[in-house]
Every structure is written in structure tokens, then in C-alpha cells.
N, C-alpha and C positions, 0 to 999 in steps of 0.2 A: 383638417386632422392629423396631427403632426403622430410620427409612427416614432416608438422608444427610441431612445440613444443609450439606455442604460445595458452593456450586456448579460451583464445580468440579473435584469428586473425579470422574464419569466420565472427564473429560480427560483428569486425570493415570493413571484404569485402566487405559481403552482404550492412551496412549504407553506405560504397563508393559504390557501386553498384545504388544501388539505388536514395542515393543524384547528383547522372552522370546523372541517367537517367531523375530524375527529369529537373536538368537545361537543359538537351538538350528540355524536353518539352515545357520548359522558352521560353529559345531563340526558337519553332519553332512555338510560337503562339497559343499555348493550353492553358497557361496560366489560365483562372477565370477557367475551370471546374476540372485542374490537380489537384489544389489549393485545394477542398470540399471533394477531394480524395485517398489526399496526403499516402499513406506506410509511409512515415517518419512519420508524423502531427498524424498518429492514434500511432503508435506504442507508440509517446510521451505520449499521451492520455491514453492509457494502461499500460505507467506506473506509471506515473503520478496518475489515478485511484486506479491502486494494490498499491502507496505506503500509499497512501488513507485510503483507508478502510485497510490497513494493520495499522498501527495508531490506529482506530477506534475498531478496536478488542481488539488491546495491553491493549486500555484503557477502555474495558468493561471488557476484565478480569480479570486490578489491579482492578477497583473500584468492581467487586465482590467479590476478596479475599479481599480486604477492609472492606466490608459486617461484609465477614465470620467470618473474625476475632472479628470482635470488636464484636458477636456478641454471641462470642463463651465468650469475655473475658467474658461480660455482663454476661452469664445462670454460669458465674463460680461464677463470684462473688453472684447471684443470688441478683440479679440489676433488673432484669423483674420481681421475685415472687411481689404479692401483698402483701404492707404493712400491717398485723394488728393495727392495734390502738388499746392499751391496757391500757386505765387509770383504778386505780386501788385509 
């Protein structure tokens, strides 16, 4: 017996099995209870939440890098030092 070589096979297989179980539950009349706790909808919410948090973290890191570069450039050009008004 040959092994499955596609690395995404088991993910697709598991999703297909769960979708089949959901469709059977809907056909049997357990529609209202099963929709609220659906495995597939929970997985989609987790995926969406992960993507959103990934974007937020990425933007925060980019913002920190930009601020640090700007502050270092200002310090290098002595823009952060108070100016002494010398009038003679």
C-alpha cells in the first residue's frame, strides 16, 4: 500500500469528513444546535483571527522600526538638541 505524498491531503480529508458529518446532522434535524458549534465555522474563525493578529503584529513591528529609524536620523543630525540663540 502506497503512502499519501500530498502534505495537504490529511487536512483536506479531515475537512471533507467534518463537512459530511455536518450535512448529515442538518438532514437529521439537529440544524440549530449544530450551527452554533460547527467545527468548520470554528476553524474558519480561528484562521481569520490568526490572519488579523498577524497583520496587527506586522504593522506594529513596521511602525516601531520606522520610529526608531526616524529618531536615530534626527539624533545623528542633532535635531533633538536644544538650539542656543547666540545673538551678539
